[in-house]
LUMKOLMAR-377745 format. One record per residue: residue number from 1; x, y, z of N, C-alpha, C in turn; residue in three letters. Coordinates in pm, whole numbers. Example, Ala and Ser with C-alpha at 12.3 -4.5 7.8 and 13.67 -1.06 7.14 Angstrom:
<pts>
+-----+--------+--------+--------+--------+--------+--------+--------+--------+--------+-----+
|   k |   n.c1 |   n.c2 |   n.c3 |  ca.c1 |  ca.c2 |  ca.c3 |   c.c1 |   c.c2 |   c.c3 |   r |
+-----+--------+--------+--------+--------+--------+--------+--------+--------+--------+-----+
|   1 |   1319 |   -569 |    780 |   1230 |   -450 |    780 |   1320 |   -330 |    780 | ALA |
|   2 |   1285 |   -225 |    708 |   1367 |   -106 |    714 |   1290 |      3 |    787 | SER |
+-----+--------+--------+--------+--------+--------+--------+--------+--------+--------+-----+
</pts>
This chain:
<pts>
+-----+--------+--------+--------+--------+--------+--------+--------+--------+--------+-----+
|   k |   n.c1 |   n.c2 |   n.c3 |  ca.c1 |  ca.c2 |  ca.c3 |   c.c1 |   c.c2 |   c.c3 |   r |
+-----+--------+--------+--------+--------+--------+--------+--------+--------+--------+-----+
|   1 |     16 |   1376 |   2373 |     53 |   1538 |   2412 |    -57 |   1581 |   2429 | MET |
|   2 |    -72 |   1661 |   2530 |   -180 |   1772 |   2580 |   -196 |   1879 |   2509 | PHE |
|   3 |   -302 |   1948 |   2517 |   -313 |   2042 |   2418 |   -244 |   2160 |   2454 | LEU |
|   4 |   -224 |   2156 |   2583 |   -152 |   2260 |   2606 |      8 |   2272 |   2561 | ALA |
|   5 |     55 |   2174 |   2584 |    192 |   2120 |   2514 |    173 |   2165 |   2378 | GLU |
|   6 |     66 |   2117 |   2305 |     79 |   2154 |   2143 |     87 |   2278 |   2133 | PHE |
|   7 |      3 |   2357 |   2188 |     12 |   2509 |   2190 |    172 |   2568 |   2223 | ASN |
|   8 |    245 |   2497 |   2316 |    367 |   2554 |   2343 |    483 |   2499 |   2268 | GLN |
|   9 |    467 |   2402 |   2197 |    556 |   2323 |   2142 |    655 |   2355 |   2030 | ALA |
|  10 |    790 |   2361 |   2050 |    833 |   2408 |   1932 |    781 |   2377 |   1763 | PRO |
|  11 |    797 |   2450 |   1675 |    743 |   2413 |   1566 |    811 |   2268 |   1505 | PRO |
|  12 |    924 |   2263 |   1524 |    983 |   2135 |   1454 |    938 |   2024 |   1541 | GLU |
|  13 |    921 |   2017 |   1656 |    854 |   1893 |   1708 |    687 |   1870 |   1660 | GLN |
|  14 |    599 |   1994 |   1631 |    500 |   1982 |   1566 |    502 |   1933 |   1448 | LEU |
|  15 |    583 |   1968 |   1355 |    619 |   1918 |   1211 |    595 |   1761 |   1234 | LYS |
|  16 |    695 |   1714 |   1319 |    694 |   1554 |   1314 |    576 |   1500 |   1349 | THR |
|  17 |    518 |   1546 |   1457 |    379 |   1499 |   1498 |    293 |   1481 |   1401 | LEU |
|  18 |    279 |   1628 |   1299 |    188 |   1631 |   1208 |    233 |   1568 |   1095 | LEU |
|  19 |    335 |   1515 |   1050 |    384 |   1457 |    939 |    324 |   1316 |    971 | LYS |
|  20 |    359 |   1252 |   1085 |    313 |   1129 |   1131 |    160 |   1102 |   1106 | ASN |
|  21 |     81 |   1230 |   1090 |    -69 |   1214 |   1048 |    -71 |   1198 |    906 | CYS |
|  22 |    -30 |   1286 |    855 |    -15 |   1276 |    699 |    103 |   1385 |    640 | VAL |
|  23 |    154 |   1337 |    511 |    275 |   1404 |    482 |    227 |   1502 |    384 | HIS |
|  24 |    194 |   1617 |    447 |    157 |   1721 |    374 |    213 |   1844 |    461 | ILE |
|  25 |    333 |   1917 |    436 |    396 |   2027 |    480 |    295 |   2155 |    515 | PRO |
|  26 |    236 |   2182 |    395 |    172 |   2306 |    425 |     47 |   2284 |    502 | ALA |
|  27 |    -22 |   2203 |    537 |   -140 |   2178 |    631 |    -82 |   2181 |    787 | TRP |
|  28 |     76 |   2105 |    798 |    101 |   2109 |    910 |    160 |   2268 |    951 | ALA |
|  29 |    224 |   2313 |    868 |    252 |   2467 |    878 |    131 |   2566 |    944 | GLU |
|  30 |     27 |   2541 |    864 |    -92 |   2610 |    878 |   -144 |   2596 |   1022 | LYS |
|  31 |   -155 |   2448 |   1070 |   -209 |   2408 |   1188 |   -124 |   2470 |   1304 | ILE |
|  32 |      1 |   2473 |   1270 |    106 |   2528 |   1367 |     86 |   2680 |   1396 | ILE |
|  33 |     78 |   2749 |   1271 |     57 |   2907 |   1270 |    -68 |   2958 |   1362 | SER |
|  34 |   -182 |   2833 |   1351 |   -294 |   2883 |   1378 |   -310 |   2876 |   1548 | GLY |
|  35 |   -198 |   2803 |   1615 |   -184 |   2827 |   1773 |   -213 |   2930 |   1800 | ARG |
|  36 |   -257 |   2967 |   1933 |   -297 |   2835 |   2023 |   -446 |   2808 |   2016 | PRO |
|  37 |   -494 |   2705 |   2042 |   -604 |   2669 |   2046 |   -693 |   2644 |   2150 | TYR |
|  38 |   -806 |   2684 |   2154 |   -882 |   2664 |   2288 |   -906 |   2548 |   2311 | SER |
|  39 |   -936 |   2411 |   2246 |   -982 |   2316 |   2272 |   -953 |   2222 |   2172 | SER |
|  40 |   -943 |   2091 |   2200 |   -900 |   1979 |   2112 |  -1007 |   2002 |   2003 | LYS |
|  41 |  -1125 |   2031 |   2010 |  -1207 |   2043 |   1906 |  -1205 |   2151 |   1848 | VAL |
|  42 |  -1120 |   2255 |   1882 |  -1097 |   2391 |   1806 |   -984 |   2340 |   1667 | SER |
|  43 |   -901 |   2275 |   1764 |   -764 |   2214 |   1673 |   -829 |   2132 |   1542 | LEU |
|  44 |   -902 |   2035 |   1572 |   -957 |   1934 |   1489 |  -1064 |   1991 |   1396 | LEU |
|  45 |  -1113 |   2086 |   1441 |  -1211 |   2146 |   1322 |  -1129 |   2236 |   1229 | GLU |
|  46 |   -993 |   2301 |   1293 |   -926 |   2387 |   1208 |   -859 |   2283 |   1128 | HIS |
|  47 |   -812 |   2182 |   1136 |   -749 |   2096 |   1075 |   -817 |   2040 |    967 | ALA |
|  48 |   -936 |   1984 |    990 |  -1029 |   1945 |    886 |  -1044 |   2038 |    808 | GLU |
|  49 |  -1079 |   2181 |    826 |  -1105 |   2272 |    734 |   -991 |   2302 |    656 | ASN |
|  50 |   -846 |   2268 |    689 |   -738 |   2301 |    607 |   -699 |   2152 |    511 | LEU |
|  51 |   -775 |   2056 |    559 |   -775 |   1945 |    487 |   -852 |   1956 |    332 | SER |
|  52 |   -955 |   2042 |    349 |  -1039 |   2064 |    247 |   -976 |   2119 |    124 | GLN |
|  53 |   -885 |   2228 |    156 |   -798 |   2291 |     98 |   -667 |   2215 |     -9 | MET |
|  54 |   -650 |   2086 |     42 |   -555 |   2016 |    -31 |   -571 |   1999 |   -187 | TRP |
|  55 |   -447 |   2027 |   -271 |   -449 |   2023 |   -388 |   -457 |   1869 |   -390 | SER |
|  56 |   -465 |   1834 |   -540 |   -437 |   1697 |   -571 |   -298 |   1638 |   -582 | TRP |
|  57 |   -191 |   1736 |   -613 |    -48 |   1730 |   -587 |    -15 |   1732 |   -440 | GLN |
|  58 |    -68 |   1773 |   -346 |    -76 |   1731 |   -182 |    -95 |   1601 |   -160 | ASP |
|  59 |   -189 |   1559 |   -205 |   -268 |   1427 |   -185 |   -192 |   1340 |   -239 | ILE |
|  60 |   -137 |   1335 |   -383 |    -60 |   1238 |   -439 |     99 |   1220 |   -366 | GLU |
|  61 |    152 |   1369 |   -305 |    259 |   1339 |   -213 |    247 |   1251 |   -111 | THR |
|  62 |    117 |   1282 |    -52 |     98 |   1192 |     60 |     96 |   1053 |     54 | ALA |
|  63 |     23 |   1038 |    -80 |     -8 |    883 |    -87 |    136 |    789 |   -101 | LEU |
|  64 |    251 |    869 |   -175 |    344 |    829 |   -208 |    434 |    771 |    -74 | ALA |
|  65 |    404 |    819 |     62 |    439 |    762 |    184 |    366 |    688 |    227 | THR |
|  66 |    216 |    656 |    199 |    140 |    616 |    274 |    159 |    451 |    225 | HIS |
|  67 |    134 |    371 |    345 |    130 |    231 |    318 |     38 |    168 |    255 | PRO |
|  68 |     45 |     68 |    154 |    -49 |    -11 |     91 |   -137 |    -78 |    189 | LYS |
|  69 |   -270 |    -86 |    180 |   -378 |   -163 |    261 |   -305 |   -314 |    265 | ILE |
|  70 |   -262 |   -351 |    373 |   -243 |   -484 |    412 |   -122 |   -557 |    373 | GLY |
|  71 |    -39 |   -455 |    313 |     75 |   -478 |    262 |    192 |   -464 |    379 | GLU |
|  72 |    243 |   -566 |    430 |    351 |   -582 |    525 |    471 |   -507 |    489 | ARG |
|  73 |    534 |   -529 |    358 |    640 |   -472 |    319 |    643 |   -313 |    336 | GLN |
|  74 |    509 |   -274 |    293 |    529 |    -89 |    294 |    550 |    -72 |    423 | ALA |
|  75 |    489 |   -119 |    516 |    490 |   -102 |    708 |    662 |    -87 |    718 | LYS |
|  76 |    727 |   -150 |    647 |    881 |   -153 |    691 |    960 |      6 |    684 | LYS |
|  77 |    875 |     48 |    585 |    919 |    203 |    531 |    900 |    348 |    629 | GLN |
|  78 |    792 |    276 |    701 |    761 |    372 |    818 |    821 |    399 |    913 | LEU |
|  79 |    827 |    524 |   1008 |    880 |    543 |   1124 |    791 |    473 |   1237 | ASN |
|  80 |    834 |    468 |   1344 |    787 |    404 |   1467 |    627 |    461 |   1477 | ALA |
|  81 |    629 |    564 |   1495 |    483 |    625 |   1507 |    377 |    595 |   1389 | LYS |
|  82 |    427 |    589 |   1267 |    329 |    566 |   1166 |    310 |    449 |   1150 | GLU |
|  83 |    417 |    318 |   1191 |    357 |    192 |   1185 |    277 |    146 |   1293 | GLN |
|  84 |    284 |    225 |   1415 |    190 |    215 |   1532 |     59 |    284 |   1471 | HIS |
|  85 |     58 |    372 |   1400 |    -93 |    435 |   1336 |   -126 |    298 |   1256 | PHE |
|  86 |    -35 |    291 |   1159 |    -94 |    198 |   1057 |   -120 |     33 |   1100 | SER |
|  87 |    -89 |    -12 |   1220 |    -97 |   -110 |   1275 |   -242 |   -122 |   1343 | ASN |
|  88 |   -258 |      2 |   1414 |   -408 |     17 |   1491 |   -498 |     14 |   1390 | GLN |
|  89 |   -499 |     73 |   1261 |   -585 |    111 |   1165 |   -629 |    -19 |   1093 | GLU |
|  90 |   -534 |    -94 |   1090 |   -525 |   -188 |    991 |   -563 |   -348 |   1068 | GLN |
|  91 |   -601 |   -344 |   1228 |   -601 |   -423 |   1298 |   -711 |   -503 |   1281 | ALA |
|  92 |   -828 |   -471 |   1185 |   -925 |   -609 |   1164 |   -887 |   -650 |   1035 | GLY |
|  93 |   -746 |   -632 |    974 |   -725 |   -710 |    831 |   -695 |   -840 |    865 | ILE |
|  94 |   -718 |   -942 |    826 |   -697 |  -1083 |    862 |   -555 |  -1101 |    764 | SER |
|  95 |   -492 |  -1161 |    798 |   -319 |  -1155 |    733 |   -304 |  -1317 |    678 | LEU |
|  96 |   -418 |  -1398 |    659 |   -409 |  -1502 |    593 |   -366 |  -1499 |    468 | ASP |
|  97 |   -323 |  -1599 |    404 |   -274 |  -1590 |    275 |   -350 |  -1558 |    162 | GLU |
|  98 |   -510 |  -1602 |    176 |   -608 |  -1557 |     89 |   -619 |  -1414 |     94 | GLN |
|  99 |   -648 |  -1379 |    198 |   -694 |  -1217 |    219 |   -557 |  -1146 |    160 | THR |
| 100 |   -450 |  -1182 |    199 |   -347 |  -1134 |    137 |   -286 |  -1110 |    -27 | GLN |
| 101 |   -360 |  -1215 |    -67 |   -331 |  -1236 |   -228 |   -479 |  -1138 |   -287 | GLN |
| 102 |   -575 |  -1134 |   -225 |   -696 |  -1055 |   -289 |   -642 |   -933 |   -262 | GLU |
| 103 |   -601 |   -874 |   -148 |   -588 |   -761 |   -123 |   -455 |   -691 |   -223 | LEU |
| 104 |   -366 |   -782 |   -250 |   -254 |   -761 |   -354 |   -303 |   -747 |   -488 | LEU |
| 105 |   -346 |   -854 |   -546 |   -463 |   -811 |   -658 |   -555 |   -687 |   -670 | GLN |
| 106 |   -594 |   -684 |   -562 |   -688 |   -553 |   -593 |   -620 |   -416 |   -562 | GLY |
| 107 |   -521 |   -418 |   -489 |   -423 |   -311 |   -476 |   -370 |   -284 |   -627 | ASN |
| 108 |   -327 |   -365 |   -720 |   -233 |   -383 |   -818 |   -353 |   -364 |   -900 | LEU |
| 109 |   -471 |   -394 |   -914 |   -595 |   -337 |  -1014 |   -636 |   -211 |  -1022 | ASP |
| 110 |   -640 |   -153 |   -888 |   -664 |    -49 |   -865 |   -555 |     50 |   -916 | TYR |
| 111 |   -416 |     71 |   -882 |   -312 |    124 |   -905 |   -314 |    143 |  -1077 | GLU |
| 112 |   -330 |     18 |  -1117 |   -327 |     14 |  -1293 |   -423 |    112 |  -1341 | GLN |
| 113 |   -564 |    113 |  -1266 |   -680 |    179 |  -1315 |   -655 |    312 |  -1303 | LYS |
| 114 |   -593 |    369 |  -1171 |   -617 |    518 |  -1128 |   -501 |    596 |  -1117 | PHE |
| 115 |   -397 |    477 |  -1112 |   -237 |    552 |  -1094 |   -186 |    617 |   -954 | GLY |
| 116 |   -242 |    560 |   -869 |   -223 |    561 |   -705 |   -283 |    457 |   -626 | PHE |
| 117 |   -226 |    456 |   -515 |   -249 |    339 |   -420 |   -402 |    348 |   -394 | ILE |
| 118 |   -458 |    268 |   -341 |   -623 |    236 |   -290 |   -597 |    273 |   -136 | PHE |
| 119 |   -661 |    361 |    -87 |   -675 |    426 |      6 |   -805 |    436 |     86 | LEU |
| 120 |   -814 |    375 |    195 |   -917 |    354 |    291 |   -882 |    379 |    422 | ILE |
| 121 |   -981 |    455 |    492 |   -979 |    486 |    646 |  -1000 |    298 |    703 | LYS |
| 122 |   -896 |    253 |    740 |   -918 |    112 |    750 |   -978 |     77 |    901 | ALA |
| 123 |   -958 |    176 |    955 |   -974 |    195 |   1139 |  -1120 |    134 |   1136 | ALA |
| 124 |  -1155 |      5 |   1218 |  -1272 |    -76 |   1257 |  -1344 |   -131 |   1145 | GLY |
| 125 |  -1256 |   -159 |   1038 |  -1337 |   -231 |    904 |  -1262 |   -359 |    912 | LEU |
| 126 |  -1330 |   -459 |    870 |  -1266 |   -622 |    840 |  -1237 |   -620 |    697 | SER |
| 127 |  -1171 |   -721 |    693 |  -1102 |   -755 |    581 |  -1202 |   -774 |    456 | SER |
| 128 |  -1305 |   -846 |    502 |  -1398 |   -850 |    390 |  -1486 |   -688 |    374 | ASN |
| 129 |  -1483 |   -587 |    455 |  -1562 |   -493 |    451 |  -1464 |   -397 |    343 | GLU |
| 130 |  -1339 |   -422 |    354 |  -1237 |   -354 |    281 |  -1218 |   -383 |    138 | ILE |
| 131 |  -1233 |   -520 |    133 |  -1215 |   -581 |     -7 |  -1372 |   -569 |    -89 | LEU |
| 132 |  -1461 |   -527 |    -13 |  -1580 |   -504 |    -85 |  -1577 |   -378 |   -118 | LYS |
| 133 |  -1512 |   -275 |    -44 |  -1524 |   -155 |    -77 |  -1425 |   -113 |   -204 | LYS |
| 134 |  -1281 |   -202 |   -198 |  -1219 |   -207 |   -298 |  -1278 |   -241 |   -439 | LEU |
| 135 |  -1371 |   -321 |   -426 |  -1412 |   -390 |   -561 |  -1535 |   -285 |   -596 | HIS |
| 136 |  -1597 |   -219 |   -500 |  -1674 |   -122 |   -532 |  -1636 |      5 |   -599 | GLU |
| 137 |  -1494 |     32 |   -528 |  -1443 |    150 |   -593 |  -1361 |    134 |   -728 | ARG |
| 138 |  -1333 |     12 |   -756 |  -1303 |    -10 |   -892 |  -1389 |      1 |   -998 | LEU |
| 139 |  -1502 |     32 |   -968 |  -1619 |     97 |  -1072 |  -1613 |    203 |  -1079 | GLN |
| 140 |  -1556 |    302 |  -1001 |  -1559 |    447 |  -1010 |  -1467 |    482 |  -1127 | HIS |
| 141 |  -1519 |    621 |  -1185 |  -1431 |    676 |  -1278 |  -1327 |    754 |  -1161 | ASP |
| 142 |  -1232 |    808 |  -1251 |  -1088 |    882 |  -1188 |  -1158 |   1009 |  -1088 | LEU |
| 143 |  -1219 |   1072 |  -1139 |  -1298 |   1217 |  -1089 |  -1376 |   1161 |   -953 | ALA |
| 144 |  -1427 |   1067 |   -978 |  -1519 |   1046 |   -823 |  -1408 |    983 |   -720 | ILE |
| 145 |  -1344 |    891 |   -782 |  -1217 |    844 |   -708 |  -1119 |    926 |   -649 | GLU |
| 146 |  -1079 |   1037 |   -703 |   -993 |   1136 |   -639 |  -1073 |   1209 |   -545 | LYS |
| 147 |  -1183 |   1219 |   -545 |  -1279 |   1273 |   -425 |  -1312 |   1206 |   -308 | VAL |
| 148 |  -1275 |   1078 |   -358 |  -1288 |    963 |   -196 |  -1181 |    970 |   -149 | ILE |
| 149 |  -1063 |    953 |   -259 |   -908 |    930 |   -175 |   -918 |   1079 |    -74 | VAL |
| 150 |   -948 |   1197 |   -139 |   -944 |   1299 |    -55 |   -980 |   1300 |     91 | HIS |
| 151 |  -1125 |   1251 |     64 |  -1190 |   1227 |    219 |  -1154 |   1133 |    287 | GLU |
| 152 |  -1093 |    999 |    220 |  -1047 |    924 |    338 |   -886 |    952 |    391 | GLN |
| 153 |   -805 |   1029 |    320 |   -679 |   1092 |    339 |   -693 |   1150 |    459 | LEU |
| 154 |   -787 |   1270 |    432 |   -846 |   1362 |    545 |   -877 |   1293 |    674 | SER |
| 155 |   -989 |   1183 |    644 |  -1035 |   1128 |    761 |   -919 |   1038 |    858 | ALA |
| 156 |   -825 |    984 |    772 |   -717 |    886 |    840 |   -638 |   1037 |    928 | ILE |
| 157 |   -578 |   1150 |    845 |   -553 |   1238 |    911 |   -584 |   1270 |   1060 | ALA |
| 158 |   -691 |   1337 |   1038 |   -786 |   1390 |   1145 |   -775 |   1267 |   1263 | LEU |
| 159 |   -794 |   1157 |   1238 |   -817 |   1038 |   1312 |   -668 |   1023 |   1411 | LEU |
| 160 |   -573 |   1018 |   1322 |   -430 |   1013 |   1386 |   -385 |   1131 |   1485 | ARG |
| 161 |   -442 |   1268 |   1429 |   -441 |   1384 |   1508 |   -510 |   1372 |   1658 | LEU |
| 162 |   -629 |   1347 |   1624 |   -716 |   1315 |   1764 |   -643 |   1214 |   1857 | SER |
| 163 |   -597 |   1120 |   1817 |   -547 |   1025 |   1908 |   -399 |   1077 |   1972 | GLN |
| 164 |   -353 |   1175 |   1883 |   -210 |   1264 |   1933 |   -222 |   1338 |   2057 | GLU |
| 165 |   -328 |   1429 |   2022 |   -385 |   1529 |   2122 |   -475 |   1505 |   2213 | ILE |
| 166 |   -439 |   1493 |   2350 |   -556 |   1504 |   2487 |   -600 |   1623 |   2494 | GLN |
| 167 |   -695 |   1644 |   2570 |   -779 |   1759 |   2592 |   -690 |   1798 |   2693 | ALA |
+-----+--------+--------+--------+--------+--------+--------+--------+--------+--------+-----+
</pts>
């Protein structure tokens, strides 16, 4: 969608577009109410600033609808646009049996320790890089991991929004 279209589109259409970026309705509403934007950069800056205000409850709600890294079954619950984003972002992940097993076990260990899914901006990362980060992050405490998850979710949302809007 072109920025001019974004600035003029009905709110319901934009809510769907923004929900595909991240499932945080208040974020979408504030972005919509901030229109018109003079440039794609100003839209993305505003979206990023708003993402810094997400509460942990907002993040948990978004995590509940986010696919687990490397898990095929989770992707089946996404709409077509979300599947497209997820497939693009996880393109570097090897789907061989060993990698799948390591990611499954890592996801389970992570969820057991922290109580929420392992989230990483996977775009451009290989399976080995993701597994290394997963093992590193398992060493963190909950407070540090919440900060990292917030940063990663914001980065994913902004990447997706950037891909949706043309200058």
